[in-house]
C-alpha positions in Angstrom: 4.0 -38.5 11.1 3.8 -41.7 13.3 0.2 -41.0 14.1 -0.7 -40.1 10.5 -3.5 -42.4 9.4 -2.8 -41.9 5.7 0.8 -43.2 6.3 -0.5 -46.3 8.0 -2.9 -46.9 5.1 -0.1 -46.5 2.6 2.1 -49.0 4.5 -0.8 -51.4 4.7 -1.2 -50.9 0.8 2.5 -51.5 0.2 2.0 -54.9 2.0 -0.9 -55.9 -0.3 -3.9 -54.8 1.9 -6.6 -54.0 -0.7 -9.0 -52.7 2.0 -6.5 -50.2 2.8 -6.3 -49.0 -0.8 -10.1 -48.9 -0.8 -10.1 -46.7 2.2 -7.6 -44.2 0.5 -9.9 -44.1 -2.4 -13.0 -43.5 -0.3 -11.0 -40.8 1.6 -9.7 -38.9 -1.4 -12.0 -39.6 -4.3 -14.1 -36.4 -3.6 -11.1 -34.1 -3.0 -9.4 -35.5 -6.1 -12.5 -35.0 -8.3 -12.9 -31.5 -7.0 -9.4 -30.5 -7.8 -9.8 -32.0 -11.4 -13.2 -30.2 -11.8 -11.9 -26.9 -10.8 -9.2 -27.1 -13.4 -11.0 -28.9 -16.2 -14.5 -27.5 -15.8 -16.1 -30.6 -17.0 -17.6 -33.3 -15.0 -16.8 -36.1 -17.4 -13.1 -35.0 -17.6 -12.8 -34.7 -13.8 -14.3 -38.2 -13.4 -11.7 -39.6 -15.9 -8.8 -37.9 -14.2 -10.0 -39.2 -10.8 -9.7 -42.7 -12.1 -6.4 -42.1 -13.8 -5.0 -40.6 -10.4 -6.0 -43.7 -8.5 -4.5 -46.1 -11.1 -1.2 -44.1 -10.9 -1.4 -44.1 -7.0 -1.6 -47.9 -7.3 1.1 -48.2 -9.7 3.5 -45.8 -8.0 2.8 -46.1 -4.3 6.4 -47.2 -3.7 7.4 -43.8 -5.0 5.5 -42.0 -2.2 8.0 -40.4 0.2 6.5 -40.5 3.7 8.3 -37.2 4.7 5.5 -35.5 2.9 1.7 -35.6 3.4 0.1 -38.3 1.2 -2.6 -35.7 0.5 -0.1 -33.4 -1.1 1.4 -36.1 -3.1 -1.9 -37.5 -4.6 -3.2 -34.0 -5.0 -0.1 -33.1 -7.1 -0.8 -36.2 -9.2 -4.4 -34.9 -9.9 -3.2 -31.4 -10.7 -0.6 -32.7 -13.2 -2.9 -35.1 -14.8 -5.6 -32.4 -15.0 -3.2 -29.8 -16.7 -1.9 -32.6 -19.0 -5.4 -33.1 -20.3 -5.9 -29.5 -20.8 -2.8 -29.2 -22.9 -3.7 -32.3 -24.9 -7.1 -31.0 -25.6 -5.7 -27.5 -26.3 -8.0 -25.8 -24.1 -5.9 -24.5 -21.4 -7.2 -21.1 -21.1 -10.5 -21.4 -23.0 -13.7 -20.5 -21.2 -15.8 -23.3 -20.1 -19.4 -24.0 -20.5 -21.8 -22.8 -18.0 -22.0 -25.2 -14.9 -25.2 -26.3 -13.1 -25.0 -25.7 -9.4 -27.0 -27.9 -7.0 -30.2 -26.3 -5.8 -30.3 -24.8 -2.3 -32.8 -26.0 0.2 -34.4 -23.0 1.8 -38.0 -21.9 2.4 -37.8 -18.8 0.1 -37.9 -19.2 -3.6 -36.7 -15.5 -4.0 -33.7 -16.3 -1.7 -33.0 -19.5 -3.7 -33.0 -17.5 -6.9 -30.7 -14.8 -5.6 -28.3 -17.2 -4.1 -28.1 -19.4 -7.2 -27.5 -16.2 -9.4 -24.8 -15.0 -7.1 -23.3 -18.5 -7.0 -23.3 -18.8 -10.8 -21.8 -15.4 -11.1 -18.9 -16.3 -8.8 -18.4 -19.7 -10.5 -18.4 -17.9 -13.9 -15.8 -15.5 -12.8 -13.6 -18.4 -11.3 -13.9 -20.4 -14.5 -12.9 -17.4 -16.7 -9.7 -17.0 -14.7 -6.5 -18.5 -15.8 -5.7 -22.1 -14.8 -3.0 -21.1 -12.2 -5.4 -18.6 -10.5 -8.1 -21.3 -10.4 -5.9 -23.9 -8.9 -4.4 -21.8 -6.2 -7.9 -20.4 -5.3 -9.5 -23.9 -5.2 -6.6 -25.4 -3.3 -6.9 -22.7 -0.5 -10.7 -22.1 -0.4 -12.3 -25.3 -1.6 -9.9 -27.8 -0.5 -8.8 -25.8 2.6 -5.0 -26.5 2.0 -2.4 -24.6 4.0 0.0 -22.4 2.3 2.7 -25.2 2.9 0.4 -27.8 1.3 -0.2 -25.8 -1.7 3.4 -25.2 -2.1 4.1 -29.0 -1.9 1.3 -29.8 -4.5 2.3 -27.0 -6.9 6.2 -27.2 -6.3 6.4 -23.5 -5.0 7.7 -22.0 -1.8 5.2 -20.4 0.6 6.1 -17.0 -0.2 5.2 -17.5 -3.9 2.1 -19.3 -3.0 0.9 -16.3 -0.8 1.9 -13.9 -3.6 -0.1 -16.0 -6.2 -3.0 -16.3 -3.9 -3.0 -12.5 -3.3 -3.0 -11.8 -6.9 -5.6 -14.3 -7.8 -8.0 -12.9 -5.1 -7.4 -9.4 -6.5 -8.2 -10.5 -9.9 -11.3 -12.4 -8.7 -12.4 -9.3 -6.8 -12.1 -7.2 -9.9 -14.3 -9.7 -11.8 -16.9 -9.5 -9.1 -16.8 -5.7 -8.3 -20.4 -5.5 -9.6 -21.6 -7.7 -6.7 -20.4 -5.4 -4.0 
């Protein structure tokens, strides 16, 4: 942990170094937004949650326990805030609107269309899944968290994480069986 750049930034922040906080924001803004987006399914809500998370980090930095990874701590805040917003809005398991994917830069228009259709299909399947499935899948496959990190973020042991991930992948496979 002594060589952990996040820990060094946190210590600088605790001493009042605003540049260190800015560095943490730059480093984690995208992952936090992505985590919120995969839970909330709305860009505007994900932006709001990202701001809330960094406000909470600024307010509660003294509560951070350096025995754990900073990433796990901040990600957990993002997940909790996102779930709280879902509950407040009464749409925890409601299907989201279709989401536009950025265009793919390739030479073949047919290939672009085909890839975009498959991407939309996969995204639609993911967004139709329960929140817990989306969370574990996005943490593992989009944020590339280890099983241990997912466990820290979600407050689960590694065995449970592996089990939930296995089951979520199985459900996603079933939803996408027509793509095989």
